[in-house]
Each structure stands twice: as structure tokens, then as C-alpha cells.
A tleap script that builds the chain and sets N, CA, C and O, in Angstrom:
source leaprc.protein.ff14SB
mol = sequence {
  NMET THR THR VAL ASP GLN ALA LYS ALA MET
  ALA LYS ARG LEU ARG ALA ALA LEU ALA ALA
  ARG ASN PHE ALA VAL PRO PRO ALA THR ALA
  LEU GLU LEU VAL ALA ALA GLY LEU GLY HIE
  ASP ASP TRP ASN THR ALA CYS ALA ALA LEU
  ASP ARG PRO ALA GLU CILE
}
set mol.1.N position { 8.337 46.179 223.223 }
set mol.1.CA position { 9.374 47.044 224.002 }
set mol.1.C position { 9.874 48.128 222.984 }
set mol.1.O position { 10.058 47.895 221.789 }
set mol.2.N position { 10.071 49.329 223.591 }
set mol.2.CA position { 10.529 50.485 222.837 }
set mol.2.C position { 12.034 50.333 222.677 }
set mol.2.O position { 12.741 49.951 223.610 }
set mol.3.N position { 12.535 50.656 221.410 }
set mol.3.CA position { 13.898 50.714 221.129 }
set mol.3.C position { 14.466 52.051 221.241 }
set mol.3.O position { 13.686 53.000 221.331 }
set mol.4.N position { 15.824 52.264 221.248 }
set mol.4.CA position { 16.444 53.527 221.266 }
set mol.4.C position { 15.982 54.422 220.113 }
set mol.4.O position { 15.676 55.600 220.293 }
set mol.5.N position { 15.944 53.804 218.898 }
set mol.5.CA position { 15.604 54.454 217.731 }
set mol.5.C position { 14.102 54.891 217.798 }
set mol.5.O position { 13.791 55.983 217.323 }
set mol.6.N position { 13.231 54.143 218.324 }
set mol.6.CA position { 11.835 54.561 218.572 }
set mol.6.C position { 11.791 55.712 219.508 }
set mol.6.O position { 11.077 56.682 219.255 }
set mol.7.N position { 12.536 55.648 220.601 }
set mol.7.CA position { 12.542 56.707 221.548 }
set mol.7.C position { 12.944 58.045 220.998 }
set mol.7.O position { 12.340 59.081 221.275 }
set mol.8.N position { 14.070 57.975 220.146 }
set mol.8.CA position { 14.580 59.118 219.403 }
set mol.8.C position { 13.524 59.728 218.502 }
set mol.8.O position { 13.382 60.947 218.416 }
set mol.9.N position { 12.761 58.822 217.811 }
set mol.9.CA position { 11.668 59.305 216.932 }
set mol.9.C position { 10.648 59.945 217.762 }
set mol.9.O position { 10.133 60.970 217.316 }
set mol.10.N position { 10.263 59.480 218.945 }
set mol.10.CA position { 9.327 60.124 219.883 }
set mol.10.C position { 9.743 61.420 220.201 }
set mol.10.O position { 8.931 62.345 220.198 }
set mol.11.N position { 11.056 61.604 220.505 }
set mol.11.CA position { 11.618 62.917 220.979 }
set mol.11.C position { 11.494 63.947 219.811 }
set mol.11.O position { 11.189 65.122 220.013 }
set mol.12.N position { 11.741 63.448 218.623 }
set mol.12.CA position { 11.690 64.291 217.368 }
set mol.12.C position { 10.222 64.775 217.172 }
set mol.12.O position { 9.982 65.957 216.926 }
set mol.13.N position { 9.265 63.848 217.286 }
set mol.13.CA position { 7.863 64.170 217.144 }
set mol.13.C position { 7.392 65.113 218.224 }
set mol.13.O position { 6.594 66.001 217.927 }
set mol.14.N position { 7.865 64.967 219.544 }
set mol.14.CA position { 7.542 65.821 220.624 }
set mol.14.C position { 8.019 67.269 220.335 }
set mol.14.O position { 7.285 68.234 220.547 }
set mol.15.N position { 9.302 67.384 219.834 }
set mol.15.CA position { 9.823 68.669 219.507 }
set mol.15.C position { 9.048 69.345 218.503 }
set mol.15.O position { 8.820 70.552 218.586 }
set mol.16.N position { 8.618 68.607 217.530 }
set mol.16.CA position { 7.794 69.148 216.398 }
set mol.16.C position { 6.450 69.606 216.898 }
set mol.16.O position { 6.010 70.702 216.551 }
set mol.17.N position { 5.792 68.815 217.689 }
set mol.17.CA position { 4.442 69.208 218.223 }
set mol.17.C position { 4.638 70.361 219.153 }
set mol.17.O position { 3.765 71.227 219.110 }
set mol.18.N position { 5.613 70.522 219.971 }
set mol.18.CA position { 5.752 71.662 220.797 }
set mol.18.C position { 6.158 72.902 220.053 }
set mol.18.O position { 5.761 74.011 220.411 }
set mol.19.N position { 6.972 72.716 218.985 }
set mol.19.CA position { 7.334 73.883 218.133 }
set mol.19.C position { 6.096 74.462 217.449 }
set mol.19.O position { 5.993 75.675 217.271 }
set mol.20.N position { 5.121 73.561 217.052 }
set mol.20.CA position { 3.903 74.001 216.487 }
set mol.20.C position { 3.068 74.882 217.336 }
set mol.20.O position { 2.222 75.642 216.865 }
set mol.21.N position { 3.348 74.751 218.701 }
set mol.21.CA position { 2.663 75.455 219.682 }
set mol.21.C position { 3.515 76.587 220.298 }
set mol.21.O position { 3.231 77.077 221.391 }
set mol.22.N position { 4.578 76.986 219.552 }
set mol.22.CA position { 5.484 78.032 219.931 }
set mol.22.C position { 6.225 77.775 221.293 }
set mol.22.O position { 6.414 78.673 222.113 }
set mol.23.N position { 6.635 76.450 221.467 }
set mol.23.CA position { 7.491 76.130 222.577 }
set mol.23.C position { 8.794 75.562 222.013 }
set mol.23.O position { 8.820 74.452 221.481 }
set mol.24.N position { 9.829 76.306 222.129 }
set mol.24.CA position { 11.143 75.931 221.676 }
set mol.24.C position { 11.810 74.912 222.696 }
set mol.24.O position { 12.073 75.293 223.837 }
set mol.25.N position { 12.072 73.664 222.297 }
set mol.25.CA position { 12.624 72.735 223.186 }
set mol.25.C position { 13.885 72.202 222.615 }
set mol.25.O position { 13.845 71.745 221.473 }
set mol.26.N position { 15.024 72.208 223.290 }
set mol.26.CA position { 16.234 71.714 222.670 }
set mol.26.C position { 16.179 70.075 222.529 }
set mol.26.O position { 15.498 69.416 223.315 }
set mol.27.N position { 16.854 69.530 221.595 }
set mol.27.CA position { 16.848 68.087 221.403 }
set mol.27.C position { 17.084 67.319 222.707 }
set mol.27.O position { 16.388 66.346 222.996 }
set mol.28.N position { 18.103 67.781 223.516 }
set mol.28.CA position { 18.348 67.065 224.694 }
set mol.28.C position { 17.281 67.013 225.669 }
set mol.28.O position { 17.094 66.018 226.370 }
set mol.29.N position { 16.529 68.132 225.735 }
set mol.29.CA position { 15.384 68.216 226.650 }
set mol.29.C position { 14.308 67.285 226.204 }
set mol.29.O position { 13.673 66.623 227.025 }
set mol.30.N position { 14.089 67.219 224.924 }
set mol.30.CA position { 13.006 66.310 224.346 }
set mol.30.C position { 13.402 64.823 224.678 }
set mol.30.O position { 12.553 63.991 224.997 }
set mol.31.N position { 14.699 64.552 224.584 }
set mol.31.CA position { 15.080 63.157 224.877 }
set mol.31.C position { 14.858 62.808 226.381 }
set mol.31.O position { 14.413 61.712 226.722 }
set mol.32.N position { 15.193 63.802 227.271 }
set mol.32.CA position { 15.042 63.629 228.625 }
set mol.32.C position { 13.486 63.412 228.999 }
set mol.32.O position { 13.120 62.571 229.820 }
set mol.33.N position { 12.658 64.230 228.331 }
set mol.33.CA position { 11.208 64.101 228.529 }
set mol.33.C position { 10.647 62.747 228.055 }
set mol.33.O position { 9.811 62.158 228.741 }
set mol.34.N position { 11.083 62.263 226.926 }
set mol.34.CA position { 10.794 60.985 226.472 }
set mol.34.C position { 11.204 59.942 227.485 }
set mol.34.O position { 10.404 59.071 227.825 }
set mol.35.N position { 12.439 60.006 227.982 }
set mol.35.CA position { 12.968 59.037 228.927 }
set mol.35.C position { 12.071 58.970 230.196 }
set mol.35.O position { 11.742 57.911 230.730 }
set mol.36.N position { 11.704 60.230 230.631 }
set mol.36.CA position { 10.824 60.308 231.826 }
set mol.36.C position { 9.467 59.650 231.540 }
set mol.36.O position { 8.930 58.945 232.395 }
set mol.37.N position { 8.940 59.867 230.403 }
set mol.37.CA position { 7.700 59.325 229.911 }
set mol.37.C position { 7.720 57.857 229.907 }
set mol.37.O position { 6.696 57.220 230.154 }
set mol.38.N position { 8.921 57.254 229.619 }
set mol.38.CA position { 9.088 55.799 229.611 }
set mol.38.C position { 9.414 55.214 230.979 }
set mol.38.O position { 9.538 54.002 231.153 }
set mol.39.N position { 9.540 56.069 231.885 }
set mol.39.CA position { 9.819 55.569 233.286 }
set mol.39.C position { 11.224 55.530 233.752 }
set mol.39.O position { 11.554 54.829 234.709 }
set mol.40.N position { 12.077 56.290 233.076 }
set mol.40.CA position { 13.536 56.282 233.403 }
set mol.40.C position { 13.915 57.647 234.007 }
set mol.40.O position { 13.245 58.657 233.792 }
set mol.41.N position { 15.041 57.630 234.784 }
set mol.41.CA position { 15.451 58.805 235.351 }
set mol.41.C position { 16.079 59.812 234.459 }
set mol.41.O position { 15.937 61.013 234.686 }
set mol.42.N position { 16.768 59.369 233.455 }
set mol.42.CA position { 17.307 60.272 232.463 }
set mol.42.C position { 17.520 59.478 231.113 }
set mol.42.O position { 17.271 58.277 231.013 }
set mol.43.N position { 17.989 60.239 230.116 }
set mol.43.CA position { 18.217 59.611 228.794 }
set mol.43.C position { 19.227 58.477 228.737 }
set mol.43.O position { 19.035 57.465 228.063 }
set mol.44.N position { 20.353 58.697 229.502 }
set mol.44.CA position { 21.476 57.727 229.555 }
set mol.44.C position { 20.901 56.399 230.232 }
set mol.44.O position { 21.199 55.306 229.751 }
set mol.45.N position { 20.172 56.490 231.220 }
set mol.45.CA position { 19.554 55.284 231.857 }
set mol.45.C position { 18.521 54.647 230.881 }
set mol.45.O position { 18.443 53.422 230.783 }
set mol.46.N position { 17.767 55.449 230.191 }
set mol.46.CA position { 16.830 54.872 229.231 }
set mol.46.C position { 17.549 54.223 228.095 }
set mol.46.O position { 17.068 53.195 227.619 }
set mol.47.N position { 18.630 54.712 227.624 }
set mol.47.CA position { 19.411 54.098 226.599 }
set mol.47.C position { 19.951 52.737 227.034 }
set mol.47.O position { 19.837 51.740 226.321 }
set mol.48.N position { 20.546 52.731 228.238 }
set mol.48.CA position { 21.028 51.430 228.835 }
set mol.48.C position { 19.893 50.397 228.947 }
set mol.48.O position { 20.099 49.213 228.683 }
set mol.49.N position { 18.746 50.838 229.324 }
set mol.49.CA position { 17.628 49.860 229.591 }
set mol.49.C position { 17.015 49.419 228.243 }
set mol.49.O position { 16.611 48.270 228.072 }
set mol.50.N position { 16.964 50.372 227.299 }
set mol.50.CA position { 16.358 50.047 225.917 }
set mol.50.C position { 17.230 49.146 225.149 }
set mol.50.O position { 16.721 48.312 224.399 }
set mol.51.N position { 18.555 49.253 225.283 }
set mol.51.CA position { 19.400 48.485 224.573 }
set mol.51.C position { 19.538 46.969 225.009 }
set mol.51.O position { 19.990 46.089 224.277 }
set mol.52.N position { 19.089 46.788 226.292 }
set mol.52.CA position { 19.112 45.468 226.873 }
set mol.52.C position { 18.098 44.514 226.247 }
set mol.52.O position { 16.975 44.971 226.036 }
set mol.53.N position { 18.337 43.334 225.947 }
set mol.53.CA position { 17.381 42.388 225.438 }
set mol.53.C position { 16.264 42.173 226.485 }
set mol.53.O position { 16.551 42.232 227.680 }
set mol.54.N position { 15.092 41.944 226.107 }
set mol.54.CA position { 13.995 41.664 227.081 }
set mol.54.C position { 14.248 40.255 227.720 }
set mol.54.O position { 14.638 39.267 227.098 }
set mol.55.N position { 13.971 40.314 229.029 }
set mol.55.CA position { 14.020 39.057 229.827 }
set mol.55.C position { 12.836 38.246 229.675 }
set mol.55.O position { 11.754 38.833 229.679 }
set mol.56.N position { 12.866 36.914 229.534 }
set mol.56.CA position { 11.813 36.107 229.358 }
set mol.56.C position { 11.437 35.470 230.753 }
set mol.56.O position { 10.491 34.686 230.838 }
savepdb mol mol.pdb
quit
């Protein structure tokens, strides 16, 4: 399962990859895009879900 720290690292790598292609993306937008990629409606929802321990 992805953690919040891993999701933040994904957003940082996404921003760097887009910047290398001349697309300026604010940090908040990168976080929202990562959250969407993980199947969440927004970053806050993703954080709440990612902080929760996995159910067995």
C-alpha cells in the first residue's frame, strides 16, 4: 500500500518530469494528480485513506 510520504515523492517526481518537458505544474496540482492516479477524489481524501492502516 502506498503511504503519504510515497505519494508526496511521486508528486515531486511528476513535477520534475513535467518541468523537463516545459510544463510548469504547482506542487498542489501535482499532489492532486497523484491522488487521482491512486483512485481518490482529491489530495485530502487520499491522505485520509493512505494514513489508515490496511484492513485484513
